[in-house]
C-alpha positions in Angstrom: 55.7 -112.8 -10.2 55.6 -111.1 -13.6 57.4 -107.9 -12.7 60.8 -109.3 -11.6 63.6 -106.8 -11.9 67.0 -107.7 -13.4 69.1 -105.9 -10.8 72.4 -106.6 -12.5 71.2 -104.9 -15.7 69.6 -102.1 -13.6 72.9 -101.5 -11.7 74.9 -101.5 -15.0 72.5 -99.1 -16.5 72.6 -96.8 -13.4 76.4 -96.8 -13.5 76.4 -95.7 -17.1 74.3 -92.6 -16.4 76.2 -89.3 -16.6 76.8 -87.9 -13.1 76.2 -84.3 -12.4 79.5 -82.6 -12.1 80.4 -79.0 -11.6 80.9 -77.4 -15.0 84.1 -75.4 -15.4 83.5 -71.7 -15.6 83.4 -70.2 -19.1 85.8 -67.6 -20.4 83.1 -65.0 -20.0 82.6 -65.8 -16.3 86.3 -65.5 -15.7 86.5 -62.3 -17.6 83.7 -60.7 -15.5 85.4 -61.8 -12.3 88.8 -60.5 -13.3 87.1 -57.3 -14.5 85.5 -57.0 -11.1 88.8 -57.4 -9.4 90.4 -54.8 -11.6 87.5 -52.3 -10.8 87.9 -53.1 -7.1 91.6 -52.3 -7.3 91.0 -49.0 -9.0 88.3 -48.2 -6.5 90.7 -48.8 -3.7 93.3 -46.6 -5.3 90.6 -43.9 -5.7 89.7 -44.1 -2.0 93.4 -43.9 -1.1 93.6 -40.8 -3.3 90.6 -39.4 -1.5 92.4 -40.0 1.8 95.4 -38.2 0.5 93.2 -35.2 -0.4 91.8 -35.2 3.1 95.3 -35.2 4.5 96.3 -32.3 2.3 93.1 -30.4 3.4 94.0 -31.1 7.0 97.4 -29.6 6.7 96.0 -26.7 4.8 93.6 -26.0 7.7 96.3 -26.4 10.2 98.6 -23.8 8.5 95.8 -21.3 7.6 94.0 -21.5 10.9 96.8 -21.8 13.4 94.7 -22.1 16.6 93.2 -24.9 18.6 90.1 -25.1 16.5 92.0 -25.3 13.3 94.2 -28.0 14.7 91.1 -29.9 16.0 89.6 -29.7 12.5 92.8 -30.9 11.0 93.0 -33.8 13.4 89.5 -34.7 12.6 90.3 -34.8 8.9 93.5 -36.8 9.5 91.6 -39.4 11.5 89.0 -39.6 8.7 91.7 -40.0 6.1 93.5 -42.8 8.0 90.2 -44.6 8.7 89.1 -44.3 5.1 92.4 -45.8 3.9 92.2 -48.6 6.4 88.6 -49.4 5.6 89.3 -49.4 1.9 92.1 -51.9 2.4 90.2 -54.3 4.7 87.1 -54.2 2.4 88.8 -54.6 -1.0 91.7 -56.9 0.0 89.6 -60.1 0.3 88.2 -59.5 -3.2 91.6 -58.7 -4.7 93.1 -61.9 -3.2 90.3 -64.3 -4.2 91.4 -67.1 -6.5 88.8 -69.9 -6.5 87.5 -69.8 -10.0 85.4 -72.9 -10.1 81.7 -72.4 -10.8 80.7 -72.5 -7.1 83.8 -70.3 -6.4 82.5 -67.6 -8.8 79.2 -67.5 -7.1 80.9 -67.3 -3.7 83.1 -64.5 -5.1 80.0 -62.5 -6.1 78.4 -63.1 -2.7 81.6 -62.0 -0.9 81.9 -59.0 -3.2 78.3 -58.0 -2.4 78.7 -58.5 1.3 81.9 -56.4 1.5 80.5 -53.7 -0.7 77.5 -53.3 1.6 79.9 -53.1 4.6 81.9 -50.5 2.7 78.8 -48.5 2.0 77.9 -48.5 5.7 81.3 -47.4 6.8 81.3 -44.6 4.2 77.9 -43.4 5.4 79.0 -43.4 9.0 82.1 -41.4 8.0 80.0 -38.9 6.1 77.5 -38.6 9.0 80.4 -37.8 11.3 81.6 -35.0 9.1 78.1 -33.5 8.9 77.8 -33.7 12.7 81.2 -32.0 13.0 80.0 -29.2 10.7 76.9 -28.8 12.9 79.2 -28.7 16.0 81.2 -25.9 14.5 78.0 -23.8 14.0 76.9 -24.6 17.6 80.2 -23.4 18.9 79.9 -20.3 16.9 76.3 -19.7 18.1 77.1 -20.3 21.7 80.3 -18.2 21.3 82.5 -21.0 22.7 85.1 -20.2 20.0 85.4 -17.7 17.3 85.0 -19.4 14.0 86.8 -18.2 11.0 84.8 -17.7 7.8 87.1 -20.1 6.0 86.4 -23.0 8.4 82.6 -22.5 8.4 82.5 -22.2 4.6 84.7 -25.2 4.1 82.6 -27.5 6.3 79.2 -26.0 5.7 79.2 -25.3 1.9 81.6 -28.0 0.7 82.0 -30.9 3.1 78.5 -31.2 4.6 76.5 -31.0 1.3 78.8 -33.5 -0.4 78.4 -35.8 2.5 74.6 -35.6 2.5 74.5 -36.3 -1.2 76.9 -39.3 -0.6 74.7 -40.7 2.2 71.6 -40.5 0.0 73.3 -42.1 -3.0 74.9 -44.8 -1.0 71.5 -45.7 0.6 70.1 -46.2 -2.9 73.1 -48.4 -3.8 72.6 -50.4 -0.6 69.1 -51.3 -1.5 70.2 -52.6 -4.9 73.1 -54.5 -3.4 70.9 -56.1 -0.7 68.5 -57.4 -3.5 71.5 -58.7 -5.4 72.9 -60.4 -2.3 69.6 -62.1 -1.6 69.5 -63.5 -5.1 73.2 -64.6 -5.0 72.8 -66.2 -1.6 69.9 -68.2 -2.9 72.0 -69.3 -5.9 74.9 -70.2 -3.7 72.8 -72.6 -1.7 72.4 -74.7 -4.9 76.1 -75.4 -4.9 76.2 -76.5 -1.3 76.2 -80.3 -0.9 73.1 -81.8 0.6 73.9 -82.8 4.2 71.6 -85.8 3.9 73.4 -87.4 0.9 
């Protein structure tokens, strides 16, 4: 046959081909990841500060409205502050402790950050919705004369807390859509780094 292969030469040539290896991350990649961790840390501190503000507001209500309704409102705020602080810790901690800075690790870091950010947005929306419902409950109790509401309590929840919560829910919904699109793209990119099961 005229088309005989020289398998020895072919094998030698094949072994000399450069193999695809995972390129180390660039300084820019590491800088962005570290910057994201720093932003996440400050975001967590900001949320803890918000929880402290809620605790202060709870004690203010308890001292300025010393009845069962004031205490109930204060307890509601305290539970919200504690849950906010706990959620902030559980959501941000995995990002702050991440340390795999290979190329695939950077992609996984971004996927994890997107996933946890979406979870955080959902928790925050639920917390805001609970505060809006509580404000509505106060008005219902006033309407049905179950309890005599003070003007301070109604103004605090109706004109300050509820509007801010509604704006937050709307803004977080917009951010969720952006993050969901980003997560879809990152998840597709992460699959390129996964080893082929058939190889």
